[in-house]
C-alpha positions, 0 to 999 in steps of 0.5 A: 468506499464512502468518504467525507466530502469535506475531508476530500475537498480539503485534500483537493486543496493541497498544493501540487507536489512532484510525486517523482521527487517525493518518491526519490526523497522517500526512497533515499530516506528508506535507504539511510534507515536501512544503512543505520539498521544494518550497522547496528550490532547484533540486529534481530532477524525479522520475525512475524506470525502469519495467519492462514491468509498470509497477513500478520496475525492480529493478537500476535506480539509483532508490532505491539499488537495485543490479544484483545485487538480486533481485526479489520473487516475483511469482507469484499465491499463496493462503494460508488461515487465516493470522490468529489467530481471536481477532484477527479481531473487533478487526481488523474493527472497525479496518477499519471505522474506517479505511474513510474517504472523503477529499478530497485534492490532488496535491502539485505541481499541486493537482489535487483528487480524492476517494479512499478513505483509504490509510495507510503503514507504513515498513519500519523503523517500529514498528507502532502499530495491529494493522492496521499490524502485519499490513501490516508483517508481510506486507511483511516476508514478501514482501521477505525476501531482497530488498535495498531502501532501508528509508528509502523502502520500506514498505507502503501499505494500506487497507481495504474494508468493502462491502455484500454487494450491492456489488462492487469493479470490475476495476482495477490498484493504482497511484499515483493521484497520479502518474497525475493529475500525470504521466500515468504508471501506477506499480504496487507490486511486490507487492499482496495482499488479506486477507479477514477474514470469508467472509460476503458479497462475491466472491473476488478475481479476478486476470487476466494483463493488464498495465496500460498505462504511460501513463494515457491508454491506460487503458480 
């Protein structure tokens, strides 16, 4: 996607941070919040209104949305050469550091599963790493002109570092914890893929096939 060169240059100047340590610290904070939430008496069950593509419906009351709100642009688009060349080596190193296999459990039922580490940058947060700055910049680009609750919105991001002979199978990005606990496939409003190099790997193939809402109906 198109990016502001000055903003990306500032992202490149952010001091290095151990992404593994950041992941562990944020996971611990999430677990503390979950313990607090589960301790609240009479806590309400999760209720969401989904559109036909498994996204939280724009104009629903979930997350403080209003019927006057407009949805982001959901069309498939491609941009080239959006990151400064000088930033690529460090971003690639950070991607390798952030590419972790972790074991975790769902918050309510304690279902164990293994996954790639994912990270979260809130809409109103200040980025602490170059990768967080890129993720937040992408979020702000796609949410421009869209009203949303900044306290509960942001970008979930992760990295892939794979060998040339390997690939990433067809899939739908979704909330895997919600899928395991509630059997529902909840998808992000916008998903993006950023390639740092053109060496190895295949391009992303996007098909006009919507995910089933129920996890039991997944192929």
